[in-house]
Structure formats: C-alpha cells, structure tokens
PALUMNU-100916 format. One line per 2 residues: number of its first residue (from 1); their letters; for each residue x, y, z of C-alpha. Coordinates in pm, 1 decimal. Layout:
NUM	A	X,Y,Z  ...
//
This chain:
1	MA	1061.0,-1146.8,1078.6  955.8,-1418.2,1325.0
3	EQ	616.1,-1582.3,1309.1  487.3,-1809.7,1580.9
5	GQ	163.6,-1972.0,1684.6  67.8,-2239.5,1930.4
7	GQ	-222.3,-2384.5,2119.8  -352.2,-2674.2,2322.9
9	QP	-522.4,-2936.2,2110.7  -847.7,-3115.7,2203.2
11	GG	-841.5,-3472.7,2327.5  -569.1,-3477.7,2590.5
13	RR	-258.9,-3305.1,2716.0  -105.7,-3210.9,2386.6
15	SE	-7.1,-2898.1,2201.7  155.7,-2785.3,1881.2
17	VA	357.7,-2484.9,1776.8  480.6,-2331.9,1453.7
19	RR	786.5,-2109.3,1468.5  930.8,-1936.4,1164.1
21	TN	1225.8,-1697.1,1172.8  1498.8,-1591.1,933.1
23	ET	1704.1,-1879.2,1077.3  1460.1,-2167.2,1122.6
25	DI	1120.7,-2299.7,1016.9  976.1,-2543.0,1270.5
27	RL	649.8,-2724.8,1329.5  636.5,-2930.3,1647.6
29	AF	355.4,-3129.6,1809.6  389.7,-3284.8,2155.4
31	NV	155.1,-3522.1,2337.5  234.1,-3576.9,2706.3
33	DG	4.5,-3881.4,2723.4  142.2,-4063.6,2423.1
35	TG	276.6,-4409.4,2347.2  638.9,-4337.1,2256.2
37	VS	585.2,-4257.8,1888.6  816.6,-4009.5,1720.7
39	EI	824.7,-3856.0,1373.4  1132.9,-3638.7,1366.6
41	ET	1278.4,-3467.1,1062.9  1549.9,-3210.7,1124.0
43	DV	1879.6,-3115.6,963.4  2066.6,-3233.6,1275.7
45	PF	2089.5,-3616.7,1271.8  2231.0,-3654.5,1624.1
47	LN	1947.6,-3442.6,1767.2  1697.7,-3659.3,1579.1
49	HM	1843.0,-3962.7,1756.9  1831.7,-3795.0,2099.5
51	LD	1471.8,-3674.7,2054.8  1368.4,-4022.9,1947.8
53	LF	1520.3,-4163.9,2269.0  1354.1,-3892.8,2478.9
55	TK	1016.5,-3970.7,2324.0  1042.1,-4347.9,2356.9
57	HG	1160.3,-4351.3,2716.3  912.1,-4082.6,2823.5
59	QF	619.4,-4251.6,2646.6  532.0,-3925.6,2474.7
61	DL	432.3,-3863.1,2115.2  650.6,-3610.1,1936.0
63	KV	641.9,-3482.8,1581.2  907.6,-3238.5,1460.7
65	DA	955.6,-3094.6,1114.4  1243.0,-2848.8,1125.7
67	KG	1460.0,-2672.2,870.9  1741.5,-2440.5,970.4
69	DV	2054.1,-2260.0,859.8  2283.0,-2555.4,929.6
71	EI	2518.3,-2429.7,660.3  2626.1,-2183.0,931.6
73	DD	2607.8,-2438.2,1214.5  2347.9,-2637.8,1409.6
75	HH	2303.8,-2379.5,1685.1  1986.5,-2202.8,1570.6
77	TV	1804.0,-2525.1,1483.2  1887.0,-2697.2,1811.8
79	ED	1803.6,-2386.4,2016.1  1470.7,-2323.5,1844.2
81	IG	1358.4,-2685.2,1874.8  1428.0,-2660.2,2248.2
83	IC	1218.0,-2343.1,2259.3  929.8,-2507.3,2074.5
85	LG	935.2,-2823.8,2284.8  927.8,-2619.0,2604.3
87	QT	636.9,-2409.0,2481.3  430.8,-2712.9,2386.3
89	LR	495.6,-2880.9,2721.2  385.4,-2574.2,2912.1
91	EA	72.3,-2536.2,2698.9  -15.4,-2906.0,2712.6
93	LG	-1.3,-2920.8,3092.9  -250.5,-2636.9,3131.1
95	DK	-313.9,-2554.1,3498.2  -113.2,-2865.0,3606.2
97	RG	-392.2,-3001.5,3823.0  -317.6,-3343.1,3968.4
99	IK	41.9,-3378.9,3848.5  316.6,-3529.7,4064.5
101	RY	530.2,-3222.7,3985.6  868.8,-3362.9,4097.8
103	AS	1092.5,-3639.3,3966.4  1450.8,-3757.7,4000.9
105	VF	1582.2,-4024.7,3764.3  1920.4,-4193.7,3720.5
107	IP	1989.8,-4363.7,3387.1  2300.0,-4568.2,3303.6
109	MD	2423.4,-4608.4,2948.2  2699.0,-4866.2,2964.6
111	EA	2982.8,-4687.7,3150.5  2799.1,-4351.9,3173.1
113	LA	2556.0,-4240.6,3443.0  2326.1,-3937.7,3413.2
115	QV	2075.5,-3789.2,3655.5  1785.9,-3557.0,3575.2
117	VI	1583.4,-3383.1,3847.0  1269.0,-3188.0,3757.4
119	DI	1028.5,-2956.7,3934.9  736.4,-2838.7,3723.2
121	SN	740.1,-2519.1,3921.7  653.5,-2231.4,3685.6
123	RP	994.9,-2097.8,3790.9  1242.9,-2151.2,3507.6
125	HF	1586.1,-2251.7,3629.7  1859.3,-2471.5,3484.1
127	EY	2164.6,-2630.8,3645.2  2402.3,-2838.7,3434.2
129	RA	2699.4,-3043.8,3546.6  2860.3,-3231.2,3257.7
131	EY	3212.6,-3265.2,3126.1  3242.3,-3457.8,2801.3
133	PS	3562.8,-3621.7,2676.0  3498.7,-3492.3,2324.2
135	AT	3378.4,-3154.6,2195.7  3183.6,-3322.9,1916.6
137	VG	2988.4,-3638.3,1839.7  3021.6,-3675.9,1466.0
139	SF	2934.7,-3328.2,1339.3  2729.9,-3239.1,1649.3
141	TT	2886.5,-2994.1,1896.0  2837.2,-3111.2,2253.6
143	EL	2789.6,-2756.0,2389.1  2453.9,-2757.4,2208.4
145	VH	2319.1,-3004.1,2465.5  2334.2,-2721.2,2719.6
147	EF	2171.4,-2480.5,2475.0  1882.6,-2718.1,2401.4
149	LW	1814.1,-2806.8,2765.8  1839.0,-2447.3,2890.1
151	KF	1595.3,-2313.8,2631.7  1360.2,-2607.4,2693.1
153	AL	1355.8,-2540.3,3069.2  1312.8,-2165.9,3016.4
155	EA	1015.0,-2196.1,2782.5  852.5,-2481.5,2975.9
157	RI	900.2,-2277.9,3296.1  1040.5,-2573.8,3486.2
159	TL	1332.7,-2619.0,3722.0  1571.9,-2863.0,3559.0
161	HV	1892.9,-3007.4,3703.6  2108.8,-3230.1,3482.2
163	IV	2415.0,-3408.7,3618.8  2639.4,-3645.5,3426.1
165	HY	2816.2,-3824.6,3709.9  3073.0,-4003.4,3495.9
167	GH	3142.6,-4168.7,3162.8  3408.5,-4222.4,2898.6
169	NT	3209.7,-4216.8,2575.7  3052.9,-3881.0,2488.9
171	HH	2771.7,-4037.6,2286.4  2677.9,-4263.3,2578.3
173	MI	2684.6,-3973.7,2823.8  2451.6,-3753.8,2617.1
175	EA	2224.9,-4047.8,2539.4  2187.6,-4114.7,2911.8
177	VF	2087.3,-3750.4,2961.8  1807.4,-3762.7,2705.6
179	KA	1677.2,-4097.4,2829.7  1676.7,-3965.5,3186.4
181	LG	1501.2,-3646.7,3073.2  1225.0,-3852.0,2914.8
183	RA	1176.6,-4075.3,3217.1  1187.1,-3785.9,3465.7
185	LD	944.8,-3573.6,3266.8  707.4,-3868.2,3232.7
187	EA	706.6,-3916.0,3609.8  674.0,-3545.8,3696.0
189	TS	382.6,-3493.1,3455.0  196.9,-3810.0,3552.9
191	ID	-134.2,-3773.9,3732.8  -148.2,-3871.0,4099.1
193	PR	-509.4,-3939.3,4202.3  -425.7,-3836.2,4559.0
195	VQ	-342.5,-3482.2,4451.5  -633.5,-3241.6,4487.0
197	GV	-591.1,-2939.4,4263.2  -227.0,-2845.9,4208.7
199	PS	60.8,-2976.6,4422.8  153.2,-2644.1,4578.3
201	TK	61.2,-2467.6,4902.9  27.4,-2152.4,4694.2
203	GV	-271.5,-2305.6,4516.6  -124.3,-2236.4,4172.7
205	L	172.9,-2341.7,3963.6
//
C-alpha cells in the first residue's frame, strides 16, 4: 500500500515529500531558493550524478534519500523520484506570484548540445526529442531519462520541452539535458519585480 505526505515548509519556497510504496521508499526535500547544495542517496548512481548537476546548475538545494527495487531494474526508483521532485516543485512555488514563468536554455557539453524550454503553466505537457548512440550508460538505461522527465513535468504541472540537438557521447548528451533543466528551471522560477501578481492574463496559474 502506498503512503505519501508532503507540504510547503516555512522560510522560503521549499517543500518536502515522503513517498512509500511496495516498490520504493523515498524522502525528498527541495528548496527553489537554494545555493546549489545536494545530498543525494539513491540506488541509481548515474541518477545521483545527474541530480547533483541539476541542483548545482539550478542553484537549488535538494536532498534525496531513496531505496527501491533495483534488483528488478531502476525503473520504479527513477520514476518515483521524478514524481516526488515534481510534487515538491509545485508545492514550493505556491500561487506562483511574481515568477518569470518561461525560460529557454541551451547547454553544450563538449560535442553535445541540449535545449530545455519551460512554461510553469499549470498545464502538464512533455515533448522530448533525443536519440542517443547507446541504450545504456554503465548500468543506467537511457530510456529512463524520458520516464523521469515526463513524470517530473506531470507532477509539477509544467510544460516541458527537451531537445538534444546533437552529440556523440551518450553521457555528455544526458548531462547537458540535466544541466539545461537546472538552468531553465532556475530562470523560470526566479522572481521578476516587474510582475504584479501572476504572469497570466487569466489571473491564475
């Protein structure tokens, strides 16, 4: 049986969530207005590396303690961490007053170039254009990048477009994606003092 709880924490745009199922046991805390500090412990080493990059380049604070049924494969752990991260982002942003809302970022990683475009829209949508030379990086299956990003966008209720324009090294290509995600999310969530209320003609996001 699944157990889950979350909530915005006092003292800034931050939130934490606990998610426990028959497949995973996760505690995750996310601070939008952080300093790039990560404490990440999961059973998926490549995901640890990518989340560390995301945190550093987005200037967030992220703490993840996750255990999962990786003896089957990494799918459930990667998917559920994406779910938890999306939920904490949505909770931390609250009513989204004053945010820039949009961002588009290109990040090179040696020969690879990735682009991430975000709209913090309250309309979950995900577009993904990436073809990797290899189906795995070490023991990590590259199709799980899609699974993580899709579940993150769904739970955060954002529109997320990810395009890997080119590259030869699969590790570099995925690394560029996570760095670009951090930078784009940092820009889209940043406060613009010119924005009165929420940046939408509807008056709500």
